[in-house]
C-alpha positions as CSV (number, residue, x, y, z in Angstrom):
1,M,85.9,-73.6,66.8
2,L,85.1,-69.9,66.8
3,L,81.4,-70.7,66.5
4,A,81.6,-73.0,69.5
5,V,83.4,-70.3,71.6
6,Y,80.8,-67.7,70.6
7,F,77.9,-70.2,71.4
8,A,79.3,-71.1,74.8
9,A,79.9,-67.4,75.7
10,L,76.4,-66.5,74.6
11,L,74.8,-69.2,76.7
12,C,76.9,-68.3,79.7
13,A,75.8,-64.7,79.3
14,V,72.2,-65.7,79.2
15,L,72.6,-67.9,82.2
16,G,74.2,-65.1,84.2
17,R,71.3,-62.8,83.4
18,A,68.7,-65.5,84.2
19,Q,70.1,-65.9,87.7
20,E,70.1,-62.2,88.6
21,I,67.8,-61.4,91.5
22,D,65.2,-58.8,90.9
23,P,65.7,-56.3,93.8
24,L,62.0,-55.2,93.8
25,S,60.4,-58.7,93.7
26,N,60.1,-61.1,96.6
27,L,59.4,-64.2,94.5
28,R,61.8,-67.1,94.3
29,P,62.5,-69.0,91.1
30,N,59.9,-71.8,90.7
31,N,62.4,-74.4,89.6
32,V,63.3,-75.8,93.0
33,T,62.6,-79.6,92.8
34,G,60.4,-80.8,95.6
35,L,59.4,-77.3,96.9
36,I,55.6,-76.8,97.3
37,Y,55.8,-73.5,95.6
38,Y,52.4,-72.0,96.6
39,L,53.5,-72.2,100.3
40,Y,57.2,-71.3,99.9
41,R,57.2,-68.9,96.9
42,W,58.9,-65.9,98.6
43,T,62.4,-65.2,99.7
44,G,62.6,-65.2,103.5
45,S,62.1,-67.3,106.6
46,Y,59.6,-70.2,107.2
47,Y,58.6,-71.6,110.6
48,N,56.7,-74.8,111.4
49,G,54.5,-74.7,114.5
50,T,51.1,-74.6,116.1
51,T,48.3,-72.0,115.7
52,T,45.8,-71.5,118.5
53,L,42.5,-69.7,118.2
54,R,41.0,-68.4,121.5
55,I,37.6,-66.9,121.6
56,D,35.9,-65.4,124.6
57,P,32.2,-65.7,123.7
58,Q,29.9,-62.8,124.1
59,D,26.1,-62.3,123.7
60,M,25.4,-61.5,120.0
61,M,21.6,-61.8,119.7
62,D,18.7,-61.1,122.0
63,D,16.4,-63.9,120.8
64,T,18.7,-66.9,121.0
65,E,20.9,-68.8,123.5
66,C,22.9,-70.4,120.7
67,D,25.4,-67.5,120.8
68,T,26.5,-68.1,124.5
69,F,26.2,-71.9,124.7
70,A,30.0,-72.3,125.1
71,K,31.0,-72.2,128.7
72,G,34.2,-70.3,129.1
73,P,36.9,-69.5,126.5
74,V,36.8,-71.6,123.3
75,E,40.2,-72.9,122.1
76,I,40.9,-74.5,118.8
77,S,44.5,-75.6,117.8
78,F,46.0,-76.3,114.4
79,E,49.1,-78.4,114.8
80,N,49.8,-78.1,111.1
81,S,50.8,-74.4,110.7
82,L,53.3,-72.5,108.7
83,L,54.4,-68.9,109.3
84,A,56.3,-67.2,106.4
85,I,58.1,-63.9,107.3
86,V,59.6,-62.7,104.1
87,K,60.9,-60.0,101.9
88,S,58.3,-57.5,100.7
89,N,57.2,-56.9,97.1
90,R,58.7,-53.5,96.3
91,Y,56.6,-53.1,93.2
92,V,53.8,-52.2,95.7
93,P,53.7,-48.5,96.5
94,D,53.9,-47.6,100.2
95,Q,55.0,-51.1,101.1
96,N,55.8,-52.5,104.6
97,E,59.4,-53.3,105.5
98,V,58.4,-57.0,106.0
99,T,55.6,-59.3,104.9
100,F,54.0,-62.2,106.9
101,S,51.7,-65.0,105.8
102,L,50.2,-67.4,108.4
103,S,48.7,-70.6,107.1
104,F,47.1,-73.3,109.1
105,W,45.0,-76.4,108.2
106,D,43.5,-79.6,109.5
107,K,46.0,-82.4,110.0
108,S,43.9,-84.7,107.7
109,L,44.5,-82.4,104.7
110,N,47.0,-83.6,102.2
111,I,48.6,-80.4,100.9
112,T,51.1,-82.0,98.6
113,P,50.1,-81.2,95.0
114,A,50.2,-83.7,92.2
115,R,52.9,-81.7,90.5
116,N,55.2,-78.8,91.3
117,N,52.9,-75.9,90.3
118,D,52.4,-72.4,91.4
119,D,48.9,-72.9,93.0
120,G,47.4,-75.3,95.5
121,P,44.3,-76.1,97.5
122,I,44.1,-72.6,99.0
123,N,40.4,-73.0,99.8
124,D,41.3,-75.8,102.2
125,I,44.0,-73.8,104.0
126,Q,43.3,-70.9,106.4
127,T,45.6,-68.0,105.4
128,I,46.1,-64.6,107.1
129,S,48.5,-62.8,104.8
130,L,50.0,-59.6,103.6
131,N,50.8,-61.2,100.3
132,R,47.6,-60.6,98.5
133,Y,48.9,-61.6,95.0
134,T,51.6,-63.7,93.6
135,K,52.8,-61.5,90.7
136,P,54.9,-58.4,91.1
137,S,52.7,-56.6,88.6
138,E,49.7,-56.8,91.0
139,T,50.2,-53.9,93.2
140,L,47.2,-53.3,95.5
141,P,48.4,-51.9,98.9
142,P,48.8,-54.5,101.7
143,P,45.9,-55.1,104.0
144,W,48.0,-54.7,107.2
145,R,50.1,-51.6,108.1
146,L,53.2,-52.6,110.0
147,N,56.1,-51.0,111.9
148,T,59.3,-53.1,112.1
149,S,62.1,-53.0,114.6
150,H,65.6,-54.5,114.6
151,I,66.1,-55.9,118.1
152,G,69.7,-56.9,117.6
153,G,71.8,-59.4,115.7
154,T,69.3,-61.3,113.5
155,S,66.3,-60.7,115.7
156,Y,63.4,-58.5,114.6
157,S,59.9,-57.6,115.7
158,F,56.9,-56.0,114.1
159,S,53.4,-54.7,115.0
160,G,50.5,-53.0,113.3
161,Y,46.9,-52.8,112.4
162,R,44.7,-54.1,109.6
163,N,43.5,-51.5,107.1
164,Y,39.8,-50.7,106.4
165,T,39.8,-53.3,103.6
166,Q,37.9,-56.5,103.1
167,Q,37.4,-58.3,106.4
168,Q,39.8,-61.2,107.2
169,I,37.9,-64.5,107.0
170,V,38.6,-67.2,109.6
171,G,37.1,-70.7,109.7
172,F,37.2,-73.5,112.3
173,N,35.4,-76.6,113.5
174,Y,33.6,-76.6,116.8
175,S,30.5,-78.1,118.5
176,T,27.1,-76.5,118.3
177,C,24.6,-75.5,120.9
178,K,22.5,-78.7,120.1
179,S,25.2,-81.3,119.6
180,S,28.7,-82.1,120.7
181,A,29.6,-83.2,117.2
182,L,31.9,-80.9,115.4
183,D,30.6,-78.5,112.7
184,E,32.2,-76.0,110.4
185,Y,32.1,-72.3,111.5
186,A,32.8,-69.4,109.2
187,G,33.5,-65.9,110.5
188,A,35.3,-62.6,110.0
189,L,37.6,-60.4,112.0
190,L,35.5,-57.2,112.5
191,N,36.4,-53.6,111.8
192,P,34.8,-50.8,114.0
193,S,31.5,-49.8,112.5
194,K,31.4,-46.3,111.0
195,R,27.6,-46.2,111.7
196,K,26.2,-47.7,114.8
197,S,23.2,-50.0,114.6
198,H,21.0,-51.7,117.2
199,L,22.2,-54.9,115.7
200,D,25.9,-54.1,116.6
201,T,25.9,-56.1,119.9
202,L,29.7,-56.8,119.8
203,N,31.9,-54.0,121.1
204,V,34.4,-53.3,118.3
205,T,36.6,-50.3,119.1
206,A,39.8,-51.0,117.2
207,L,41.0,-52.6,114.0
208,P,42.6,-56.1,114.2
209,F,46.1,-55.8,115.7
210,V,49.1,-58.0,115.0
211,S,52.5,-58.3,116.7
212,G,55.4,-60.7,116.2
213,R,59.1,-61.4,116.5
214,F,61.4,-63.7,114.5
215,D,65.0,-64.7,114.0
216,N,67.0,-67.6,112.5
217,N,65.7,-70.0,115.1
218,S,62.1,-69.3,116.0
219,A,59.1,-67.0,115.5
220,S,55.9,-66.0,117.2
221,I,52.9,-64.0,116.2
222,D,49.7,-62.8,117.9
223,I,46.6,-61.3,116.2
224,R,44.0,-59.7,118.4
225,A,40.5,-58.8,117.2
226,V,36.8,-59.3,117.5
227,I,35.3,-62.2,115.6
228,K,31.7,-62.9,114.5
229,S,31.1,-66.4,113.3
230,G,28.4,-69.1,112.9
231,N,27.4,-72.4,111.4
232,K,24.5,-73.1,109.1
233,G,22.8,-75.5,111.5
234,E,21.0,-78.7,110.5
235,D,19.1,-78.4,107.3
236,H,20.0,-74.7,107.3
237,K,17.7,-74.1,110.2
238,E,18.8,-72.2,113.3
239,G,22.5,-72.3,113.6
240,S,25.0,-71.7,116.4
241,F,27.1,-68.5,116.8
242,L,30.4,-67.6,118.4
243,G,31.5,-64.0,118.7
244,G,33.7,-61.9,120.9
245,P,37.4,-61.1,121.4
246,I,39.7,-63.5,119.6
247,T,43.4,-64.1,119.8
248,I,45.2,-66.0,117.0
249,S,48.6,-67.2,118.2
250,F,51.4,-68.9,116.5
251,L,54.7,-70.3,117.9
252,G,57.2,-72.2,115.8
253,K,60.7,-73.2,114.8
254,I,62.7,-72.4,111.7
255,D,62.5,-74.7,108.6
256,A,66.1,-74.1,107.6
257,D,65.9,-76.2,104.4
258,R,63.1,-74.0,103.0
259,S,64.4,-70.7,104.4
260,D,66.9,-68.1,103.3
261,L,69.5,-66.9,105.9
262,L,68.3,-63.9,107.8
263,L,71.1,-61.3,108.2
264,S,71.8,-58.5,110.6
265,S,70.7,-55.1,109.4
266,S,71.9,-51.6,110.0
267,N,68.3,-50.4,110.1
268,D,64.8,-51.8,110.8
269,T,64.4,-53.5,107.4
270,P,65.1,-57.3,107.6
271,V,67.6,-58.6,105.0
272,W,67.9,-62.2,103.7
273,N,70.7,-63.8,101.7
274,S,68.6,-65.1,98.8
275,T,70.0,-68.6,98.2
276,L,67.2,-71.1,97.7
277,G,66.5,-71.4,94.0
278,Y,69.5,-69.3,93.2
279,Q,72.5,-71.1,94.8
280,R,71.1,-74.2,96.4
281,D,68.2,-76.7,96.4
282,L,66.3,-78.4,99.2
283,M,69.1,-81.0,99.5
284,G,71.7,-78.3,100.1
285,S,73.3,-78.8,96.7
286,T,74.9,-75.6,95.3
287,N,73.8,-76.2,91.7
288,A,70.0,-75.5,92.0
289,G,70.3,-72.1,90.3
290,W,72.1,-73.5,87.3
291,S,69.1,-75.4,85.9
292,V,67.7,-72.7,83.6
293,R,65.5,-73.4,80.7
294,V,65.8,-71.2,77.6
295,G,63.6,-72.1,74.6
296,G,63.1,-75.7,75.9
297,W,66.8,-76.3,76.4
298,T,68.6,-76.7,79.7
299,V,71.1,-73.9,79.4
300,G,73.5,-75.1,82.0
301,A,73.9,-78.5,80.4
302,V,74.4,-77.1,76.9
303,A,77.0,-74.6,78.1
304,I,78.9,-77.3,79.8
305,A,78.8,-79.5,76.8
306,A,80.0,-76.7,74.5
307,L,82.9,-75.9,76.9
308,A,83.8,-79.6,77.1
309,W,83.9,-79.8,73.3
310,L,86.3,-76.9,73.2
311,L,88.6,-78.5,75.7
């Protein structure tokens, strides 16, 4: 009897410690059944919506017309888009008060993994993100520097610039100067050149700029920059090019099932009530956080069995 009491108490103690939230980490537990973890791994708010790329083509090269073949602004929309605005990883020095990750992909892409693992087909999903890594121990500074403001209630806004880090890659499908058939373009959001060259035909005077707002109902984000992009062309011969000012816009609605509740803050740092993976699952059940595995045993079930034996 005393051994059973001790065993049950020990398991409950382990269980309680396992469910403690690390105040420095922004990662959720990876035990939420049905959650595509590589898209929803962070504590925060998630919004489903549409991402639109708008490019105003400019002359990029003197010896070709395949950089100005598009007549007027070029617009490409991705109806499958997800904006995550989440808690920041406090293991990173000089961290922002909030973190965003914008993902968008072609509607034909099946993003559901074969099993609930930590990684997914990232190469097939466009991502513009402050979350450079998935582990708290990886602490390189964020590629965007943001200022955050508390508008009122549970509404917040943010804005800022990209750092002089590796350029942000952006890809899309569009027609070419020789065919109306769609082809794949790869490009980058440009930083101002520190040394001018006669090849620098695009006027880049500022770092890529981002602004956004969000609450418990909806969110929007705009990224303004200059892009330089192109395709390989047929048989890797002369390709087509698109370059000039670009605006990447997102507008969407909250995914309440996969989001934590955004709270009102006394300052400009957003605060969430961390519940998904701790107190509830995707179906709203309040027992998601009690399925903890220790040494191959489900602690919750063993603890309950021990207590039932005592009674």
